[in-house]
C-alpha positions in Angstrom: 23.4 39.4 7.9 26.4 41.6 7.9 29.2 40.9 10.3 29.2 43.2 13.3 32.2 45.5 14.0 34.0 43.9 16.9 37.2 45.9 16.5 40.4 43.9 16.3 40.2 41.1 18.9 43.2 39.1 20.1 41.1 35.9 19.8 38.4 35.6 17.1 35.5 33.5 18.1 33.8 31.9 15.1 30.5 30.2 15.6 29.9 27.2 13.4 26.4 25.8 13.0 24.2 24.2 10.4 21.6 21.7 9.6 22.1 18.1 10.6 23.9 16.1 7.8 24.8 19.3 6.0 28.5 18.8 6.5 29.3 20.9 9.5 31.9 18.4 10.7 33.7 18.6 7.4 33.9 22.4 7.7 35.1 22.1 11.3 37.8 19.7 10.2 38.9 22.2 7.6 39.1 25.0 10.1 41.0 22.8 12.5 43.6 22.1 9.8 44.0 25.8 9.3 44.9 26.2 13.0 41.6 26.9 14.7 40.9 25.6 18.2 37.7 23.6 18.1 35.3 23.8 21.0 32.9 20.9 20.1 29.4 21.0 21.7 29.0 17.3 21.1 32.1 16.5 23.2 30.9 18.8 26.0 27.4 17.4 25.8 28.8 13.9 26.5 30.9 15.3 29.4 27.9 16.8 31.2 26.1 13.4 31.2 29.0 11.2 32.4 28.1 8.6 35.0 27.9 10.3 38.4 27.3 13.8 37.0 24.4 16.1 38.0 23.5 16.2 34.3 22.9 12.5 34.0 21.0 12.4 37.3 18.7 15.1 36.1 18.1 13.3 32.8 17.4 10.0 34.6 15.0 11.7 36.9 13.1 13.3 34.0 13.1 10.4 31.6 13.4 7.4 33.9 16.0 4.7 34.5 15.2 3.2 31.0 17.5 5.8 29.4 20.5 4.3 31.3 22.6 1.4 30.2 23.5 -1.4 32.6 26.9 0.2 32.9 25.2 3.4 34.3 26.0 5.3 31.2 23.4 7.2 29.2 21.7 5.2 26.5 22.0 7.9 23.8 20.1 5.9 21.2 17.1 5.3 23.4 17.0 8.9 24.7 17.3 10.2 21.1 14.4 8.1 20.0 12.3 9.6 22.8 13.1 13.2 22.3 13.0 13.3 18.5 9.5 11.9 18.6 8.2 14.2 21.4 8.8 18.0 21.1 7.9 18.5 24.8 10.4 15.9 25.9 13.1 17.5 23.6 12.4 20.9 25.2 12.8 19.4 28.7 16.1 17.8 27.8 17.4 21.0 26.3 16.3 22.9 29.4 18.3 20.5 31.5 21.5 20.4 29.5 21.8 23.5 27.4 22.8 25.8 30.3 25.6 23.4 31.3 26.8 23.0 27.8 26.7 26.7 27.1 28.6 27.5 30.3 31.3 25.0 29.6 31.7 26.3 26.0 32.0 29.9 27.3 34.6 28.8 29.8 36.6 27.2 27.0 36.4 30.4 25.1 37.8 32.3 28.1 40.7 29.8 28.3 41.4 30.3 24.6 41.4 34.1 25.1 43.8 33.8 28.1 46.1 31.6 26.0 45.8 34.2 23.2 44.7 31.6 20.6 44.1 33.6 17.3 41.0 31.6 16.4 38.6 29.4 18.3 35.5 27.8 16.7 32.3 27.2 18.7 31.2 24.0 16.8 27.5 23.5 17.7 24.5 22.4 15.7 22.3 24.2 18.2 24.6 27.2 18.6 21.9 29.7 17.9 19.2 27.9 19.9 21.5 27.9 22.9 21.9 31.7 22.7 25.6 31.7 21.8 25.3 34.2 18.9 26.5 37.1 21.1 29.6 35.2 22.1 30.8 35.1 18.5 32.5 37.7 16.4 31.1 35.9 13.3 28.8 32.9 12.6 28.9 30.5 9.7 26.1 28.1 8.9 26.4 25.1 6.7 23.4 24.3 4.6 22.3 21.8 1.9 18.5 21.8 1.8 16.1 19.5 3.6 15.7 16.9 0.9 19.5 16.3 0.8 19.7 16.3 4.6 17.1 13.5 4.7 18.8 11.5 2.0 22.1 11.8 3.7 20.7 10.7 7.1 19.0 7.7 5.5 22.3 6.7 3.8 24.6 7.5 6.7 22.6 6.5 9.7 20.3 3.9 8.3 17.2 5.9 9.4 13.8 5.7 7.8 12.9 8.8 5.8 10.3 9.6 8.5 12.9 9.3 11.3 15.4 11.4 9.3 12.8 14.1 8.7 12.1 14.2 12.5 15.7 14.9 13.2 15.8 17.7 10.6 12.6 19.2 11.9 13.9 19.2 15.4 16.3 22.0 14.5 15.7 25.5 13.5 15.1 25.9 9.8 17.8 27.0 7.4 16.1 30.4 7.0 16.1 30.9 10.8 19.8 30.1 11.0 20.7 32.2 8.0 18.9 35.2 9.5 21.4 35.2 12.3 24.5 34.0 10.5 27.1 36.2 8.7 28.1 33.5 6.2 26.3 30.6 4.6 28.4 27.7 3.4 26.5 26.0 0.6 27.2 22.2 0.7 24.9 20.9 -2.0 27.7 20.0 -4.3 30.9 18.0 -4.4 33.7 17.9 -1.9 35.8 19.9 -4.4 33.1 22.5 -4.6 32.9 22.7 -0.8 36.7 23.0 -0.6 36.6 26.0 -3.0 33.8 27.6 -1.0 35.7 27.2 2.2 38.9 28.6 0.7 37.0 31.7 -0.4 35.3 32.0 3.0 38.6 31.7 4.8 40.2 34.4 2.7 37.4 36.7 3.5 37.5 35.9 7.2 41.3 36.5 7.4 40.8 39.8 5.6 38.3 40.9 8.3 40.5 40.1 11.3 44.1 41.0 11.4 45.0 38.5 14.1 44.2 35.7 11.7 47.3 36.5 9.7 49.1 34.3 12.3 47.2 31.2 11.2 46.9 32.0 7.5 
């Protein structure tokens, strides 16, 4: 997908997404070191289910008190096991929390624009599923293929291959993400190969947006 013509914005909003275990966090770290402001969906997702929050109350009402720890905090592992095994439950959870996460991410973008930050990155595995494509000047997706995703999840998280595959399948496919993305970051190789890919992508990005000369 070719990047849309957004003129010459004062703040470039870069959407960063990708398949689970494809290396999105590594790419986010690289962009942060280059001066980008990261708006992390995972951080915001934790904020909207803090004890006493309307988000946590809604989750407990839908899934029961069993998803709460004795401390009153969300038992993320238990909830994850429930929703990754049940598509209807996952849809319900997303319907409860995605609007809040999306709204908070857009508010953070507005603050970045007011502060005239040259580049902010919407770092979200479900960026496209949450309908944030139109908030971005450009979208990058990080991909490595399902077999490698499963292998990495098994090694990294200690999951069974079946549980790992459930988590991969809970997201959109790589093809769905790539259809809406402007740039695909291929992370099937070594860290050195990824670094070279990111350097090339960065040079192309800074060539498209004049304001990024300030962070180049």
